[in-house]
C-alpha positions as CSV (number, residue, x, y, z in Angstrom):
1,M,17.4,-13.9,6.1
2,Q,17.2,-10.3,8.5
3,E,20.8,-9.4,7.3
4,E,20.0,-9.5,3.9
5,K,16.7,-8.2,4.0
6,N,18.2,-5.4,5.7
7,E,20.8,-4.9,3.4
8,L,17.6,-4.9,0.6
9,R,15.8,-2.3,2.5
10,F,18.7,-0.2,2.3
11,Q,19.2,-0.5,-0.9
12,L,15.9,0.5,-1.9
13,Q,15.6,3.5,0.3
14,S,18.5,4.5,-1.4
15,V,17.1,4.1,-4.8
16,L,14.1,6.1,-3.3
17,R,16.3,8.9,-1.4
18,R,17.6,9.5,-5.2
19,M,14.7,10.5,-6.9
20,S,13.3,14.1,-6.7
21,V,10.0,15.4,-5.0
22,G,9.1,16.4,-8.8
23,E,9.9,12.7,-10.0
24,R,7.9,11.2,-7.7
25,H,5.1,13.4,-8.3
26,Q,5.2,13.0,-12.0
27,R,5.7,9.0,-11.8
28,S,2.8,8.6,-8.9
29,S,0.7,10.3,-11.4
30,R,1.2,7.5,-14.5
31,I,1.0,5.3,-12.1
32,H,-2.5,6.6,-11.1
33,N,-3.5,6.5,-14.7
34,H,-2.8,3.2,-14.9
35,L,-5.1,2.4,-12.0
36,F,-8.1,4.6,-13.0
37,R,-8.1,2.9,-16.2
38,S,-7.8,-0.8,-15.2
39,E,-10.6,-3.3,-14.8
40,L,-9.5,-3.6,-10.8
41,W,-10.1,-0.1,-10.3
42,Y,-13.8,-0.1,-12.2
43,Q,-14.7,-3.4,-10.1
44,S,-14.0,-2.0,-6.9
45,S,-16.1,0.0,-4.5
46,M,-14.4,-0.3,-1.1
47,V,-10.7,1.0,-1.4
48,F,-8.0,0.3,1.2
49,L,-5.5,3.0,1.0
50,F,-2.4,4.3,2.7
51,S,-1.1,7.5,4.1
52,S,2.0,7.6,1.7
53,L,5.1,8.0,3.5
54,P,8.0,10.5,2.0
55,G,9.6,8.5,-1.0
56,E,6.1,6.1,-1.7
57,P,4.4,6.6,-4.5
58,R,1.3,9.3,-3.6
59,T,-2.1,8.4,-3.0
60,T,-3.9,11.4,-2.0
61,E,-5.2,11.4,-5.3
62,V,-6.5,7.9,-5.2
63,F,-8.8,8.9,-1.9
64,H,-10.0,11.7,-4.2
65,Q,-11.1,9.6,-7.2
66,A,-12.0,7.0,-5.6
67,I,-14.6,9.6,-3.7
68,K,-15.2,11.5,-6.8
69,E,-16.5,8.0,-8.6
70,G,-18.7,7.2,-5.5
71,K,-16.1,4.7,-4.0
72,R,-15.6,4.5,-0.6
73,A,-12.1,4.7,1.3
74,A,-10.5,3.3,4.5
75,Y,-7.3,3.9,5.9
76,P,-5.7,1.8,8.2
77,R,-4.7,2.3,11.8
78,V,-2.0,0.0,13.5
79,I,-2.5,-1.5,17.0
80,P,1.2,-1.9,18.3
81,S,0.5,-4.4,20.4
82,T,-0.7,-7.1,18.3
83,R,0.8,-5.5,15.0
84,G,-2.3,-5.4,13.5
85,M,-4.2,-3.4,11.5
86,E,-7.7,-1.8,12.0
87,F,-9.4,-0.1,8.7
88,Y,-11.9,3.0,9.0
89,Q,-13.9,4.4,6.2
90,V,-12.9,8.1,5.7
91,L,-14.4,10.9,3.8
92,D,-12.4,13.8,4.5
93,L,-8.4,13.5,4.2
94,E,-8.5,16.3,7.1
95,D,-10.2,13.2,9.5
96,L,-6.7,11.8,9.3
97,K,-4.8,12.5,12.8
98,R,-1.2,11.4,13.0
99,S,-0.2,8.7,14.7
100,T,3.3,8.4,17.0
101,Y,4.5,6.5,14.0
102,G,4.3,10.0,12.3
103,V,2.0,8.2,9.6
104,L,-1.4,10.4,8.8
105,E,-4.3,7.5,11.0
106,P,-8.2,7.5,10.7
107,D,-9.1,8.6,14.5
108,P,-11.5,5.7,15.7
109,D,-13.4,8.0,17.9
110,T,-14.8,9.6,15.1
111,S,-14.9,6.9,12.1
112,V,-16.5,3.9,11.0
113,S,-14.9,0.7,11.4
114,V,-14.7,-1.4,8.0
115,P,-14.2,-4.9,8.3
116,Y,-11.6,-7.2,5.8
117,S,-14.2,-8.9,4.2
118,E,-15.3,-5.5,2.6
119,A,-12.0,-4.5,0.8
120,D,-12.3,-5.2,-3.2
121,L,-9.1,-3.5,-4.0
122,V,-6.3,-2.8,-1.0
123,L,-3.0,-0.8,-2.1
124,V,0.1,-1.8,-0.3
125,P,3.3,-0.2,0.3
126,G,6.3,-1.9,0.3
127,L,10.3,-0.9,0.2
128,G,10.5,-3.5,-3.0
129,F,8.5,-6.2,-4.4
130,D,9.9,-8.9,-7.2
131,R,7.9,-10.1,-9.9
132,T,6.8,-13.3,-7.8
133,G,4.3,-11.1,-5.5
134,A,7.2,-11.3,-3.0
135,R,7.0,-7.8,-0.9
136,L,9.8,-6.4,1.7
137,G,8.3,-3.4,3.8
138,R,9.8,-1.9,6.5
139,G,10.1,-4.8,9.3
140,M,7.0,-4.5,11.2
141,A,4.7,-7.1,9.6
142,Y,1.7,-5.1,9.8
143,Y,0.6,-6.1,6.1
144,D,1.3,-9.2,6.6
145,H,-1.1,-10.0,9.1
146,F,-3.6,-8.4,7.1
147,L,-3.1,-10.1,3.9
148,S,-3.0,-13.7,5.6
149,H,-6.1,-12.7,7.7
150,S,-8.9,-15.4,6.9
151,E,-11.6,-12.5,6.5
152,F,-9.5,-10.8,3.6
153,K,-11.3,-11.9,0.1
154,G,-10.0,-9.0,-2.2
155,V,-6.9,-8.1,-4.3
156,S,-4.0,-7.0,-3.1
157,L,-1.8,-4.7,-5.4
158,G,1.9,-3.6,-4.6
159,I,2.2,-0.2,-5.2
160,C,5.8,1.1,-5.9
161,F,7.7,2.5,-8.3
162,Q,9.9,0.5,-11.1
163,G,13.1,1.0,-9.7
164,Q,11.4,-0.8,-6.6
165,I,11.5,-3.7,-8.4
166,V,14.1,-6.3,-7.8
167,P,15.1,-9.3,-8.7
168,S,14.5,-11.7,-5.8
169,I,12.8,-10.9,-2.2
170,P,13.8,-13.6,0.7
171,L,10.8,-14.7,1.8
172,E,10.3,-16.2,5.8
173,R,7.2,-17.7,6.6
174,H,4.9,-15.6,7.9
175,D,5.6,-13.2,4.5
176,C,2.7,-12.7,2.6
177,K,2.8,-12.0,-1.6
178,V,0.7,-9.6,-3.1
179,S,-1.7,-10.2,-5.9
180,R,-0.4,-7.7,-8.5
181,I,1.9,-4.9,-8.8
182,I,1.5,-1.8,-10.3
183,T,4.3,0.9,-11.1
184,E,4.6,4.0,-13.6
185,N,5.3,1.7,-16.1
186,S,2.6,-0.9,-16.2
187,F,0.8,-3.7,-14.2
188,C,3.1,-6.1,-13.2
189,E,1.5,-9.9,-13.2
190,P,3.2,-11.9,-10.8
191,S,4.1,-15.0,-12.1
């Protein structure tokens, strides 16, 4: 199954590389428009975000909109030894620091920790998703550990471009599905 997943990762990374920066920004804006008009967004007061990697839908605008509307926003800090994540409230994106993986993360010494139970809405990155809500990540299982945690009761929203929706994603026992998916075209309700 790992071989199958790695082949799919390679294919999906190729899809993302073929998109220009301008195209990614334009499609990200369309995703934001769908999100900001949704009931999910309207009802959330604590949003868990992630720092976008190159090729992923942009999330900085989501952070700014959340703050503008008086919502709280938190970002993850990974704990490699346990493959876990801790979330910290962020008030300014300047407070995020580059981690050893090259991802922007909150500094636990200057940020306030937020328990999983406070998350209303979690944007979940992925290289690919299928219409059942299955997710293909980068292979480290950080989000699988988070989504399966008993304290997390919010809505998990996979965020990706339409070209990242595939017919089927192979699932292992530890893999967790997302509640819903959003692309530049619309929301997808897992079937």
